[in-house]
C-alpha positions in Angstrom: 0.0 0.1 -0.1 2.8 2.3 0.7 4.2 1.8 -2.8 0.6 2.8 -4.1 0.9 6.1 -2.3 3.9 7.2 -4.2 2.9 5.9 -7.5 5.0 2.9 -7.4 2.3 0.5 -8.7 -0.8 0.8 -10.9 -4.1 2.1 -9.8 -5.9 -1.2 -10.7 -3.5 -3.0 -8.4 -4.0 -0.6 -5.9 -7.7 -1.0 -6.1 -7.5 -4.7 -6.0 -5.1 -4.7 -3.0 -7.2 -2.4 -1.2 -10.4 -4.4 -1.8 -8.7 -7.8 -0.7 -7.2 -6.3 2.3 -9.8 -3.8 3.6 -13.2 -5.6 2.7 -15.1 -5.0 5.5 -13.7 -1.9 7.3 -15.5 1.1 5.7 -13.8 3.5 8.1 -10.3 2.4 7.0 -11.5 2.4 3.5 -12.8 5.9 3.7 -9.5 7.0 5.3 -7.5 5.3 2.4 -9.9 7.2 -0.1 -9.3 10.5 1.6 -5.6 9.9 1.5 -5.7 9.2 -2.2 -7.9 12.3 -2.9 -5.3 14.5 -0.7 -2.4 13.1 -2.6 -4.1 13.9 -5.9 -4.9 17.5 -4.7 -1.3 17.7 -3.4 0.0 16.9 -6.9 -2.2 19.2 -8.7 -1.1 22.0 -6.2 2.4 21.2 -6.7 2.1 21.4 -10.5 0.2 24.8 -10.2 3.1 26.0 -8.0 5.6 25.0 -10.8 3.8 26.8 -13.4 3.3 30.0 -11.1 7.1 29.9 -10.4 8.0 29.6 -14.1 5.6 32.5 -14.9 7.2 34.6 -12.2 10.6 33.8 -13.8 9.6 34.6 -17.2 8.3 38.0 -15.9 11.6 38.6 -13.8 13.6 38.0 -17.1 11.6 40.2 -19.0 11.6 43.2 -16.7 15.6 42.7 -16.3 15.8 42.6 -20.1 13.5 45.8 -20.5 15.5 47.6 -17.8 18.7 46.7 -19.5 17.4 48.0 -22.7 16.0 51.3 -21.3 19.4 51.8 -19.5 21.5 51.2 -22.5 19.3 53.5 -24.6 19.4 56.3 -22.0 23.2 56.2 -22.0 23.4 56.0 -25.8 21.2 59.1 -25.8 23.4 60.7 -23.0 26.5 60.0 -24.9 25.0 61.5 -28.3 24.0 64.7 -26.2 27.5 64.9 -24.8 29.1 64.7 -28.2 26.6 67.1 -29.8 27.4 69.4 -27.0 31.1 69.1 -27.3 30.9 69.8 -31.1 28.8 72.8 -30.5 31.4 74.4 -28.1 
């Protein structure tokens, strides 16, 4: 049963084992089903966290690239103004 909690055996085998080992105890069966549902929800939550982190990293890179571009453009214009002022003197 422990292996089934971590995806080590197929769900069909897990169901068969569960039905064989826990045929009469509905409380344990319910607890096991709740545990399986919680594990599925946990897996979905972890995937959502990974997607959110990926999106955050993408936006962070975009902001950094935009900041680098604006800084470089500002310096280019500042240098052009300085050269223009030096020529006009």
